[in-house]
C-alpha positions as CSV (number, residue, x, y, z in Angstrom):
1,M,20.2,8.3,11.1
2,T,16.8,9.6,10.3
3,T,16.6,12.2,7.6
4,A,16.5,15.8,8.8
5,I,13.9,16.8,6.1
6,G,11.0,15.0,7.9
7,R,9.2,11.8,7.4
8,P,6.2,12.1,5.0
9,A,3.0,11.5,6.9
10,L,0.6,8.7,6.6
11,S,-2.7,10.0,5.0
12,D,-5.8,10.4,7.0
13,R,-7.6,8.0,4.7
14,L,-5.1,5.2,5.3
15,T,-5.0,5.9,9.0
16,A,-8.8,5.5,9.1
17,S,-9.2,2.5,6.7
18,K,-6.0,0.5,7.5
19,V,-6.1,-1.1,4.0
20,I,-4.2,-0.5,0.8
21,A,-5.7,-2.4,-2.2
22,V,-3.2,-3.6,-4.7
23,L,-4.4,-3.6,-8.3
24,R,-2.3,-5.4,-10.9
25,A,-4.3,-5.6,-14.2
26,S,-3.6,-6.8,-17.7
27,D,-4.6,-3.4,-19.0
28,A,-5.2,0.0,-17.4
29,S,-8.7,0.1,-19.0
30,A,-9.8,-2.5,-16.4
31,L,-9.0,-0.4,-13.4
32,A,-11.7,2.3,-13.2
33,P,-14.7,0.0,-12.6
34,V,-12.9,-1.9,-9.9
35,C,-11.6,1.2,-8.3
36,D,-15.2,2.6,-8.2
37,V,-16.3,-0.4,-6.2
38,L,-13.4,-0.3,-3.8
39,V,-13.9,3.4,-3.1
40,E,-17.7,3.1,-2.7
41,E,-17.0,0.4,-0.1
42,G,-14.5,2.4,1.9
43,I,-11.2,1.1,0.6
44,L,-9.7,4.6,-0.1
45,S,-5.9,3.9,-0.7
46,L,-5.4,2.2,-4.0
47,E,-2.0,1.0,-5.2
48,L,-1.8,0.7,-9.0
49,T,1.2,-1.3,-10.1
50,L,3.6,-0.3,-12.9
51,T,3.3,-3.9,-14.2
52,T,-0.1,-2.8,-15.6
53,P,0.4,-1.9,-19.2
54,G,-0.6,1.8,-19.9
55,L,-0.8,2.7,-16.3
56,L,1.1,6.0,-16.4
57,D,-0.9,7.2,-19.4
58,A,-4.1,6.4,-17.5
59,L,-3.0,7.7,-14.1
60,P,-3.8,11.4,-14.4
61,E,-7.4,10.7,-15.3
62,L,-7.7,8.2,-12.5
63,V,-6.2,10.6,-9.9
64,D,-8.7,13.3,-11.0
65,R,-11.6,10.8,-10.9
66,Y,-11.0,10.1,-7.2
67,A,-9.5,13.4,-6.1
68,D,-12.2,14.0,-3.5
69,S,-12.7,10.5,-2.4
70,A,-9.5,8.4,-2.4
71,E,-5.7,8.4,-2.8
72,I,-4.1,6.8,-5.8
73,G,-0.5,5.5,-5.5
74,V,1.9,3.7,-7.7
75,G,3.6,0.4,-6.8
76,T,6.2,-2.0,-8.1
77,I,8.5,0.9,-8.5
78,L,12.1,-0.3,-9.3
79,S,14.0,2.9,-9.9
80,E,14.2,6.6,-9.1
81,Q,13.3,7.3,-12.7
82,E,10.1,5.3,-12.4
83,A,9.3,7.1,-9.2
84,Q,9.8,10.4,-10.9
85,R,7.5,9.5,-13.7
86,A,4.8,8.2,-11.3
87,L,4.9,11.5,-9.4
88,E,4.7,13.5,-12.6
89,S,1.6,11.5,-13.5
90,G,0.0,12.4,-10.2
91,A,0.8,9.5,-7.8
92,R,-0.1,10.4,-4.2
93,F,2.2,7.7,-2.7
94,L,4.9,5.3,-3.8
95,V,5.5,1.7,-3.1
96,T,8.6,-0.4,-3.9
97,P,9.1,-4.2,-3.7
98,T,12.8,-3.7,-2.5
99,M,14.5,-1.4,-0.1
100,N,15.3,1.3,-2.8
101,L,16.8,4.1,-0.8
102,P,17.1,6.6,-3.8
103,V,13.3,6.2,-4.2
104,V,12.8,6.8,-0.5
105,G,15.0,9.9,-0.7
106,L,13.0,11.3,-3.6
107,A,9.7,10.8,-1.8
108,V,11.1,12.4,1.4
109,E,12.3,15.4,-0.6
110,R,8.9,15.8,-2.2
111,Q,7.1,14.9,1.1
112,I,5.2,12.1,-0.7
113,A,4.3,9.0,1.4
114,V,6.6,6.1,0.6
115,F,6.4,2.4,1.5
116,P,9.6,0.6,0.6
117,G,9.7,-3.1,0.7
118,G,12.1,-5.3,2.6
119,L,12.2,-8.4,4.8
120,T,15.3,-8.5,6.9
121,P,15.7,-6.3,10.0
122,T,18.7,-4.6,8.2
123,E,16.6,-3.7,5.2
124,L,13.6,-2.5,7.2
125,A,15.7,-0.4,9.6
126,A,17.5,1.2,6.6
127,G,14.2,2.3,5.0
128,W,12.8,3.6,8.3
129,D,16.0,5.5,9.1
130,A,15.9,7.0,5.6
131,G,12.5,8.5,6.3
132,A,10.0,6.1,4.9
133,T,6.4,6.7,6.0
134,A,6.2,3.1,6.8
135,V,8.2,0.1,5.7
136,K,6.6,-2.7,3.7
137,I,7.2,-6.2,5.0
138,F,7.4,-8.2,1.8
139,P,6.6,-11.1,1.3
140,A,4.7,-11.0,4.5
141,Q,3.3,-14.5,4.2
142,T,6.8,-15.9,4.5
143,V,7.2,-14.7,8.0
144,G,3.8,-14.1,9.5
145,A,2.5,-11.5,11.9
146,G,4.7,-12.7,14.8
147,Y,7.6,-11.3,12.9
148,L,6.5,-7.7,13.5
149,K,6.2,-8.3,17.3
150,H,9.9,-9.5,17.3
151,L,10.9,-6.5,15.2
152,R,9.3,-4.1,17.7
153,G,11.8,-5.2,20.4
154,P,14.9,-3.5,18.9
155,F,12.8,-1.1,16.7
156,P,9.9,0.1,19.0
157,D,9.0,3.0,16.7
158,L,9.0,1.2,13.4
159,E,5.8,1.5,11.4
160,A,5.2,-1.4,9.1
161,I,2.7,-2.5,6.4
162,P,2.6,-6.2,5.5
163,S,2.2,-7.1,1.8
164,G,2.2,-10.4,-0.1
165,G,-0.2,-13.2,0.8
166,V,-2.2,-11.1,3.3
167,D,-5.7,-12.6,3.4
168,L,-8.7,-12.0,5.8
169,D,-7.3,-14.0,8.7
170,A,-3.8,-12.5,8.3
171,T,-5.3,-9.0,8.2
172,G,-6.6,-9.3,11.7
173,E,-3.3,-10.9,12.8
174,W,-1.1,-8.2,11.4
175,L,-3.2,-5.4,12.7
176,G,-3.4,-7.0,16.1
177,A,0.4,-7.3,16.0
178,G,0.7,-3.5,15.5
179,A,0.8,-3.0,11.7
180,V,-0.2,0.5,10.8
181,A,-2.1,-0.9,7.8
182,V,-2.2,-4.0,5.5
183,S,-1.7,-4.3,1.8
184,I,-4.0,-6.7,0.1
185,G,-4.1,-7.8,-3.5
186,G,-5.5,-11.1,-4.8
187,P,-7.5,-12.1,-1.6
188,L,-9.4,-8.8,-1.9
189,L,-9.5,-8.3,-5.7
190,G,-10.2,-11.9,-6.7
191,D,-11.1,-12.0,-10.4
192,A,-12.6,-8.5,-10.5
193,L,-9.9,-7.2,-12.8
194,K,-10.5,-10.1,-15.2
195,G,-14.2,-9.4,-15.6
196,G,-15.4,-11.2,-12.4
197,E,-18.6,-10.2,-10.6
198,L,-18.2,-6.9,-8.9
199,S,-20.9,-7.8,-6.4
200,A,-18.5,-10.4,-5.1
201,L,-15.8,-7.8,-4.8
202,R,-18.2,-5.7,-2.7
203,D,-18.7,-8.6,-0.4
204,R,-15.0,-9.1,0.0
205,C,-14.5,-5.3,0.7
206,R,-17.2,-5.5,3.4
207,A,-15.5,-8.6,4.9
208,V,-12.1,-6.9,5.1
209,R,-13.6,-3.8,6.7
210,A,-15.4,-5.9,9.2
211,V,-12.1,-7.6,10.2
212,V,-10.5,-4.2,10.6
213,S,-13.4,-3.0,12.8
214,E,-13.4,-6.2,14.9
215,T,-9.6,-6.0,15.4
216,L,-9.3,-2.3,16.0
217,P,-12.7,-1.2,17.5
218,S,-13.2,2.6,17.6
């Protein structure tokens, strides 16, 4: 049964851009230059993972840096305690790799967007019924975009975001299948977080946005 509190809404930025960039770095100091490029190129929902050393210490400054231009969320959250710490540090949305219902409950209580991960119909339905903003199909590459079309049969209202192995081609396929957005890591970031050319990152951002525009013309 869906929570009575109300489902936290998808942000206007994500509704417009349809892309969450997933940044997993070897150190939090590498994030800002890459985030700058993403935001400048219109990728306005940034998931910074807890596997990045020093992330929570750096998060308040990053949230302030993009307060008027983008939303900063925290991903790879494995416990309610980690979710609490991320919120205290300024996270604007939460992402989990598993269907962690206590984290969903905390986010719903705080009215913070939450995208819990799952793969089976049972997992995904549980997260949706608990009040998730959208469920994260993970790892998406394992099942492909046709999976969402099958899910929509018994769950016509389910909002989903694929994550894990989503590249340019898959972006169009998932959006075409009805995904509310896509979550993209390596295929978008490339080697940018390891000192790679930021001009190449700009090109990939523009390519992703072009796919979104072609798939979902305004």
